[in-house]
C-alpha positions in Angstrom: 57.2 62.6 80.1 60.4 63.6 78.2 63.8 62.3 79.3 65.8 65.2 81.0 69.1 63.6 79.9 68.1 64.0 76.2 68.5 67.3 74.4 65.5 68.8 72.5 67.3 68.0 69.2 67.6 64.3 70.2 63.9 64.2 71.2 62.8 65.7 67.9 65.0 63.2 66.0 63.5 60.3 68.0 59.9 61.6 67.3 60.7 62.0 63.6 62.1 58.5 63.4 59.1 57.1 65.3 56.7 58.8 62.9 58.6 57.5 59.9 58.4 54.0 61.2 54.6 54.4 61.7 54.2 55.6 58.1 56.3 52.7 56.9 54.2 50.2 58.9 51.0 51.7 57.6 52.3 51.6 54.0 53.3 48.0 54.4 49.8 47.2 55.9 48.2 48.9 52.9 50.3 46.8 50.5 49.4 43.7 52.3 45.7 44.5 52.4 43.8 41.2 52.2 40.2 40.8 51.2 39.9 37.7 53.5 37.0 38.0 55.9 37.9 38.7 59.5 35.9 38.7 62.7 35.8 42.5 62.6 34.4 42.4 59.1 31.7 40.0 60.3 30.8 42.2 63.2 30.6 45.4 61.2 28.6 43.7 58.5 26.2 42.3 61.0 25.6 45.8 62.4 25.2 47.3 59.0 28.2 49.6 59.3 30.9 48.0 57.1 31.1 50.8 54.6 33.6 49.1 52.4 32.2 45.6 52.6 32.4 45.5 48.8 36.2 45.1 49.2 35.6 41.9 51.1 32.5 40.3 49.6 32.6 39.5 45.9 35.7 38.4 44.0 39.1 40.0 44.4 42.7 39.3 43.2 45.0 38.5 46.0 47.8 36.3 47.2 47.6 33.3 49.6 50.7 31.4 50.8 52.7 33.1 48.1 50.4 32.1 45.3 48.3 34.5 43.2 44.7 34.0 42.5 41.2 35.3 43.3 39.3 35.2 46.6 35.5 34.8 46.6 33.1 35.6 49.4 29.3 35.6 49.4 26.6 36.1 52.0 24.1 33.2 52.0 23.1 32.5 55.7 20.2 30.1 54.8 22.2 28.0 52.3 22.9 24.4 53.0 26.1 24.7 51.0 27.6 27.0 48.3 29.9 25.9 45.4 31.9 28.2 43.1 31.4 27.2 39.5 32.7 28.8 36.3 34.5 28.3 33.0 37.8 27.8 35.0 36.5 24.4 36.2 34.1 23.5 33.4 31.2 24.6 35.5 31.7 21.4 37.6 29.1 21.7 40.4 31.2 19.8 42.9 34.7 21.0 42.2 34.9 24.0 44.6 32.9 23.9 47.8 33.1 27.2 49.7 33.8 27.3 53.5 31.1 28.7 55.8 31.8 31.3 58.5 29.6 32.1 61.4 27.8 34.0 62.7 26.8 35.8 59.5 26.7 32.8 57.1 29.4 34.1 54.8 31.0 31.5 52.4 34.4 32.0 51.0 37.2 30.3 49.0 40.5 31.0 47.3 41.2 29.8 43.8 44.9 29.7 42.9 46.1 30.8 39.5 42.8 32.4 38.5 43.1 35.6 36.4 40.9 38.4 35.2 38.1 37.7 32.6 36.9 34.4 34.1 33.1 33.7 34.1 31.7 32.4 37.4 28.6 31.9 39.5 27.6 30.7 42.9 25.7 27.4 43.0 23.7 27.7 46.2 22.0 24.6 47.6 19.1 25.7 49.8 17.9 23.8 52.9 15.2 22.1 50.8 18.0 20.9 48.4 16.8 23.2 45.6 19.7 24.6 43.5 20.1 28.3 42.8 22.6 29.5 40.2 23.4 33.0 41.2 25.5 35.9 39.9 27.7 37.5 42.5 25.8 40.4 44.1 29.2 42.2 44.7 30.8 41.5 41.3 32.4 44.4 39.5 31.9 43.1 36.0 29.3 40.9 34.3 29.0 38.9 31.2 27.3 40.7 28.3 23.6 40.0 28.2 21.9 37.7 27.4 24.6 35.9 29.4 24.3 36.6 33.1 27.5 35.2 34.8 29.8 37.4 36.8 33.3 38.1 35.6 36.6 38.4 37.6 38.2 41.8 37.3 40.7 44.0 39.2 39.3 47.5 39.6 42.2 48.5 41.9 44.4 49.1 38.9 42.3 51.9 37.5 44.3 55.1 37.1 42.8 58.6 37.7 43.9 62.1 36.7 41.0 64.2 38.0 42.6 65.3 41.3 41.8 69.0 40.6 38.1 68.3 40.1 38.0 66.0 43.2 39.7 68.7 45.3 37.3 71.4 44.2 34.3 69.1 44.6 34.6 69.0 48.4 35.0 72.8 48.7 31.8 74.0 46.9 28.4 74.9 48.4 26.2 73.0 46.0 23.2 75.2 46.7 25.2 78.2 45.4 26.6 76.4 42.3 25.2 76.3 38.7 23.8 72.9 38.1 22.4 72.2 34.6 22.0 68.5 34.0 21.9 66.6 30.7 20.0 63.3 31.4 21.3 60.7 29.0 21.0 57.1 28.1 24.2 56.0 26.4 22.8 53.3 24.2 20.3 55.6 22.5 22.1 58.9 22.5 24.1 58.2 19.4 25.1 55.0 17.5 27.6 54.0 14.9 26.0 54.2 11.4 25.9 51.2 9.2 27.1 48.7 11.8 25.7 45.1 11.7 25.8 44.9 15.5 23.8 47.1 17.8 26.2 50.0 17.1 26.5 51.1 20.7 29.2 53.6 21.4 31.5 52.1 24.0 32.3 54.1 27.2 35.5 55.6 25.6 33.9 56.6 22.3 30.9 58.0 24.1 33.3 59.9 26.5 35.0 61.8 23.6 31.7 62.7 21.8 29.6 63.6 24.8 32.3 65.7 26.4 32.6 67.9 23.3 28.8 68.2 23.1 28.3 69.1 26.7 30.9 71.7 26.6 29.4 73.2 23.5 25.9 73.3 25.0 27.1 74.6 28.4 25.8 71.8 30.6 27.5 71.4 33.9 26.6 67.8 34.7 25.5 64.6 33.0 23.1 62.2 34.6 23.5 58.7 33.2 20.6 56.2 33.0 21.2 52.5 33.3 24.8 52.2 34.3 24.5 49.4 36.9 24.2 46.0 35.3 20.7 44.9 34.2 19.6 42.1 32.0 16.7 43.7 30.1 17.3 46.7 27.8 13.6 47.7 28.0 13.9 48.3 31.8 16.2 51.2 30.9 18.4 50.0 33.8 15.8 50.4 36.5 15.7 46.6 37.2 19.2 46.0 38.4 21.0 42.6 39.0 24.5 43.9 39.3 24.6 46.8 41.7 28.4 46.9 41.8 29.1 46.4 38.1 29.0 49.1 35.4 27.0 47.5 32.6 29.2 45.5 30.1 27.0 46.8 27.2 29.5 49.6 26.7 32.7 48.1 27.9 34.7 47.3 31.0 34.9 49.0 34.4 38.1 50.6 33.4 36.4 52.0 30.3 33.6 53.4 32.5 36.3 55.0 34.7 37.8 56.6 31.5 34.4 58.2 30.8 34.2 59.7 34.3 37.8 60.8 34.3 37.4 62.5 30.9 34.3 64.4 32.0 36.0 65.5 35.2 39.0 66.8 33.4 36.6 69.0 31.4 34.9 70.2 34.5 31.7 68.2 33.9 30.1 66.4 36.9 28.7 62.9 36.7 25.5 61.8 38.3 24.2 58.2 38.2 20.6 56.9 38.5 20.6 54.6 41.6 17.8 52.1 42.3 17.6 51.0 46.0 13.8 50.8 45.8 13.4 47.4 44.2 15.0 44.6 42.2 13.8 42.1 39.6 12.9 38.5 40.0 15.5 37.2 37.5 16.7 33.7 38.5 20.4 34.8 38.6 19.7 38.0 40.7 19.0 38.8 44.3 15.5 37.4 44.5 15.2 34.3 46.8 19.0 34.4 46.8 19.9 31.5 49.2 16.5 29.8 48.9 15.1 32.3 51.4 13.9 35.9 51.2 17.4 37.2 51.9 17.4 40.6 50.3 13.6 41.2 50.2 11.0 41.4 52.9 9.6 37.9 53.5 6.0 38.9 53.7 4.9 39.7 50.1 2.7 42.5 51.4 6.0 44.3 52.2 8.3 42.6 49.8 6.6 42.9 46.5 5.5 45.7 44.1 2.2 44.4 42.6 2.4 46.9 39.7 6.0 46.5 38.8 6.4 42.7 39.5 9.6 43.4 41.4 10.9 42.7 44.9 11.4 45.3 47.7 14.6 45.4 49.7 14.3 44.6 53.4 15.4 47.8 55.0 15.1 46.4 58.4 17.9 43.9 57.9 21.3 45.3 58.8 23.2 43.4 56.0 20.8 44.5 53.4 21.1 48.1 54.4 24.9 47.6 54.4 24.7 46.2 50.8 22.9 49.4 49.6 24.8 52.0 51.6 28.1 50.5 50.7 27.0 50.4 47.1 26.4 54.2 47.1 29.8 54.6 48.6 31.3 52.3 46.0 30.2 54.4 43.1 31.5 57.6 44.8 34.7 56.2 46.1 35.8 53.7 43.4 34.4 55.6 40.3 34.5 59.2 41.5 30.8 59.7 40.8 29.6 63.2 41.9 26.0 62.4 42.7 23.3 59.7 42.9 19.7 60.4 41.8 17.7 58.0 44.0 14.9 56.5 42.0 11.4 56.0 43.3 11.9 57.4 46.8 8.1 57.6 47.4 7.8 53.9 46.8 10.2 53.3 49.6 8.7 55.8 52.1 5.1 54.6 51.8 4.1 51.0 52.7 1.0 51.3 50.6 2.6 52.8 47.5 0.9 51.3 44.4 -1.0 48.8 46.6 -4.7 48.3 47.4 -6.2 47.4 50.7 -5.0 44.0 51.8 -1.8 44.3 49.8 0.2 46.1 52.5 0.9 46.1 56.3 0.7 49.2 58.5 3.7 50.0 60.7 3.7 49.7 64.5 1.9 53.0 64.8 -0.8 51.9 62.4 0.0 54.2 59.5 1.6 53.8 56.1 5.1 55.1 56.6 8.0 52.7 56.2 10.0 53.5 59.3 12.9 51.2 58.3 13.2 53.0 54.9 13.2 56.4 56.7 16.0 55.3 59.0 17.9 53.9 55.9 17.8 57.3 54.2 18.9 59.2 57.3 21.8 56.8 57.8 22.8 56.9 54.1 22.6 60.6 53.7 24.3 61.4 57.0 27.3 59.3 56.0 27.5 60.7 52.5 27.3 64.3 53.7 29.9 63.7 56.4 32.5 61.9 54.3 31.7 63.3 50.8 30.3 66.7 51.3 30.5 67.7 47.6 28.5 64.7 46.4 24.8 65.2 45.5 22.2 62.9 46.9 19.0 63.6 44.8 15.6 62.3 45.6 13.0 61.5 42.9 10.2 62.0 45.4 6.8 62.7 44.0 4.7 63.5 47.1 4.5 66.2 49.7 6.7 64.3 52.2 8.2 67.0 54.4 11.9 67.8 54.9 13.3 65.7 52.2 16.3 68.0 51.9 16.4 69.0 55.6 19.1 67.4 57.8 18.4 64.2 59.8 19.3 66.1 62.9 16.1 68.2 62.2 14.1 65.0 61.4 14.7 65.4 57.6 15.8 62.7 55.2 19.1 64.5 54.4 19.0 64.7 50.6 20.9 67.5 48.8 18.2 68.1 46.3 14.7 66.9 45.4 13.2 66.6 41.9 10.4 69.2 41.8 7.8 66.8 40.3 5.0 69.2 41.3 6.5 72.0 39.1 7.0 69.5 36.3 3.3 68.4 36.2 2.0 71.9 36.4 4.4 73.1 33.7 3.5 70.3 31.3 -0.2 70.6 32.0 0.0 74.4 31.3 2.1 74.1 28.2 -0.2 71.5 26.6 -3.2 73.9 26.8 -4.5 75.8 23.9 -3.5 79.4 24.6 -7.1 80.4 24.9 -7.4 78.3 28.1 -4.1 79.3 29.6 -5.6 82.3 31.3 -7.8 80.0 33.4 -4.8 78.0 34.5 -2.4 80.9 35.1 -1.7 79.7 38.7 -0.1 76.5 37.4 3.0 78.5 36.5 3.2 80.5 39.7 2.2 77.9 42.3 5.7 76.4 42.6 7.2 79.6 44.0 4.7 79.4 46.9 6.5 76.3 48.2 9.9 76.8 46.7 11.7 77.4 50.0 10.4 74.3 51.7 13.1 72.2 49.9 16.1 72.5 47.6 14.8 71.7 44.2 15.8 70.6 40.8 13.4 71.5 38.0 13.2 68.4 35.7 11.9 67.5 32.3 13.1 64.0 32.4 12.8 60.8 30.2 9.6 60.0 32.0 7.9 62.9 30.4 8.6 61.8 26.8 7.6 58.1 26.8 4.5 55.9 27.0 2.4 58.1 24.7 3.0 61.3 26.6 4.5 62.8 23.5 7.8 64.5 23.0 8.2 68.0 24.6 7.7 69.5 21.1 4.5 67.6 20.4 3.0 68.5 23.8 2.9 72.1 22.5 -0.3 73.4 20.9 -0.7 75.1 17.5 0.8 74.8 14.0 4.2 73.2 13.7 6.1 76.5 13.8 4.0 77.5 16.8 5.1 74.5 18.7 8.7 75.6 18.6 7.9 79.1 19.7 5.9 77.7 22.6 8.8 75.5 23.6 11.3 78.3 23.4 9.2 80.5 25.8 8.6 77.5 28.0 12.3 76.7 28.3 13.0 80.4 29.1 10.5 80.2 32.0 12.2 77.0 33.2 15.7 78.3 33.1 14.8 81.6 34.8 12.7 80.0 37.5 14.3 79.2 40.9 15.8 75.7 41.1 18.6 73.7 39.5 17.9 72.4 36.0 17.6 69.1 34.1 16.7 68.3 30.5 16.5 64.9 29.0 18.6 64.3 25.8 16.9 65.3 22.6 14.8 67.9 24.3 17.5 70.5 23.6 16.8 70.3 19.8 13.1 69.5 20.1 13.1 65.8 19.1 9.8 65.1 17.3 9.2 61.6 18.5 9.1 60.0 21.9 12.2 58.5 23.3 12.9 54.9 22.1 15.8 53.1 23.9 16.2 50.9 20.9 17.5 53.6 18.5 19.6 56.8 18.6 18.2 60.3 18.8 17.0 61.9 15.6 20.1 63.9 15.0 19.2 64.3 11.3 16.6 66.8 12.5 19.4 69.3 13.0 19.4 69.8 9.3 16.1 71.7 9.7 16.3 75.3 10.7 13.6 75.1 13.4 15.4 72.2 15.2 18.9 73.7 14.9 17.4 77.0 16.0 16.0 75.3 19.1 19.4 73.8 19.9 21.0 77.2 19.5 18.4 78.8 21.8 19.0 76.2 24.5 22.7 76.7 24.1 22.4 80.4 24.6 20.0 80.0 27.6 22.5 77.7 29.3 25.3 80.1 28.5 23.4 82.8 30.3 22.6 80.4 33.1 26.3 79.7 33.7 27.5 83.2 33.2 25.3 85.1 35.7 25.4 84.0 39.4 21.9 85.5 39.8 20.6 82.4 37.9 21.6 80.0 40.6 23.0 81.5 43.8 19.6 82.4 45.2 17.6 79.3 44.2 16.7 78.5 47.8 16.6 82.1 49.1 13.7 84.5 48.9 16.1 87.4 47.9 17.1 85.4 44.8 13.7 85.6 43.0 11.1 88.3 42.8 7.9 88.4 40.8 7.3 91.6 38.8 3.9 90.5 37.6 2.6 87.0 38.5 -1.0 88.1 37.9 -1.3 89.1 34.2 -3.8 86.4 33.8 -5.7 87.8 30.8 -2.6 88.2 28.7 -0.9 85.1 30.0 2.3 87.0 30.5 4.8 86.5 33.3 7.7 88.6 34.5 10.2 88.2 37.3 13.7 89.2 38.4 16.6 87.0 39.5 19.3 88.5 41.8 22.7 87.4 42.9 24.0 87.6 46.4 26.0 90.8 45.6 22.9 92.3 43.8 25.0 92.9 40.7 24.1 91.8 37.2 20.5 91.0 37.8 18.2 89.6 35.1 14.6 90.5 34.2 12.5 87.9 32.4 9.4 88.7 30.4 7.4 85.8 28.7 4.3 85.8 26.6 2.4 82.5 26.4 -0.1 83.5 23.7 0.1 84.0 19.9 -0.9 87.7 20.4 1.9 90.2 20.0 1.9 93.1 22.5 3.5 96.0 20.7 2.9 98.3 23.6 3.8 96.0 26.5 5.1 97.8 29.6 6.8 96.0 32.4 7.7 97.3 35.9 11.3 97.4 36.9 12.9 97.6 40.4 15.6 100.2 39.6 16.2 103.3 37.6 18.8 101.8 35.3 19.5 100.8 31.7 18.1 97.4 30.8 20.1 95.5 28.2 18.3 93.0 26.0 20.5 89.9 26.0 18.1 87.3 24.7 15.1 87.5 22.4 13.4 84.2 21.6 11.9 85.6 18.3 15.1 86.0 16.5 15.4 84.3 13.1 18.5 82.3 14.2 16.3 80.6 16.8 13.5 79.9 14.4 11.6 83.1 15.1 10.4 85.9 12.8 12.7 88.8 13.5 15.4 89.2 10.8 17.4 91.9 12.7 18.5 92.3 16.2 16.3 94.5 18.4 17.3 97.7 20.1 19.7 96.5 22.7 19.2 98.9 25.6 16.0 100.3 27.3 16.2 103.1 29.9 13.8 102.8 32.9 11.2 105.6 32.9 9.6 107.1 36.0 6.3 105.5 35.1 5.0 103.4 38.0 3.9 99.9 36.8 3.5 96.5 38.3 3.9 97.9 41.8 7.3 99.2 40.8 8.4 102.9 40.7 9.8 102.5 37.2 9.1 100.7 34.0 10.2 100.0 30.5 8.2 99.6 27.3 9.0 96.6 25.1 7.5 95.2 21.9 6.7 91.7 23.1 6.3 89.2 20.2 3.7 86.4 20.0 5.0 83.5 22.1 8.0 85.8 22.9 10.5 85.7 25.6 13.0 88.4 26.5 15.8 88.5 29.1 17.2 91.9 30.2 20.5 92.5 32.1 20.6 95.3 34.6 
């Protein structure tokens, strides 16, 4: 109640003064933020809802009793004792014993005078007196492999200048946005020539080169493989030991932030591969962390992948779920990442994934669904969507699990997008066929549209399709060498025109001959050949069309956005369809011939009596085709009913030819 003796002006001044004091207090509290564990921290961690636990556990620069140093905290509830060892104390196993806090079993200590760049580990003595030399699960930096110690670092000093990007990110409707992703592995994209060392580009060098390349090629996003720290190059980063540390192969956390910042300033989004499905058995990692099955399920029938030789996270344990959910938040919050592609989702959802009878345990209902993993996904994706609505959560899910991209409120898993693995398998199976047999498999290219609206999809031709003797995309194609390129051009046209967001793995844009090898750079020298440079030009122009016309992406998940003109021209193996934008303007007609037989008299139905402008012809010489000169650019619809349409146009369709018309 206001004081009647005070004027309104005095009341306003008092309120303003009070608010100023509150802001000042909050600012002071922020400056005095301490990583030291509190009772509230322990409570939230124990319930699995401490979403910034990474600011408390791990190592953090701070001040205690006026002295600067680093604070360390680690969760090891089954440990007998924990000692901090490192090069700062000569790795003396008895020098620094950490203090235990109940009820969670968190150990902590403060080391005065410690600076950045110090190597350290936790020496955990288990209840059976065995010793375990462990890297810090929450460390933000790691020693360059083959070393495996953690490294002290201060990521709070990282500076950002991507505020415009970050503001816009939270305002967009991702389903209506153009998303063309370049999947990339930094260590094998490009290397320094003639270097005696491994020749890796560091994060900063890579940032400058890749930004120019992505802009030139019209990609909207990059998806980076193997960023979280991992000891074995051959795992490609899918066997993680440092979930909170950008790999030191390419530099420091600050260098990685430079990469993200540079991409954002050039309007390119950054997606990371994220691996919450399993972790390796490496002695310094999470396995058997405190002498017990701390991060993994204790029963090997739930806690181990027989085929992969890895451990499975215990999604029923609150602290483990907290570790993973906070990790997703960490990458988004601390490194401004725009999306996480969640690896091996199916292996998490199914208790019997990759297992024979006797190697798995049914759930309480007697079936093969991992109820704890389902709850984990719903929790994770609900939080991410609520706090970071512009961040993509992408499921690599290879089965027919329902409602992957539906909301948890509707019993869905809550992902933003799902990789369309079904489309990928059908597409690759079809494209590998001799054209003579394509007519008998015509349905493989049309089937995906029958379920397209069940989920929000990304069409993918990822690294998994060009390794392990599966052949490169080019060498999947049938025919003579020049035919392979023509096949791939028409295949890429079908992919780019089809409903769904897009992803191509690096090297596919210029038709790399060989399979991907993580130990060497892409075969950039191939661009000296007209066929390979022509393929690169074709993909560049396809992506340019994709970005320019909203009809290519606005209606990916809506029936009005895609319409078959002829899905049944089985004998000729020709497909035609139309893409429409929300405003029905600037629609595109796609016509694609998947045989080596030219159709000089090909007629295709069109939905409107308009002029149809040819904007892309895959058979042009500049793309590696046969046509020296540009075609007639405009075709007028005739009142000749065709393909169940009132009108049609006649077009000379080349062998393995693709054409895109604007109307």
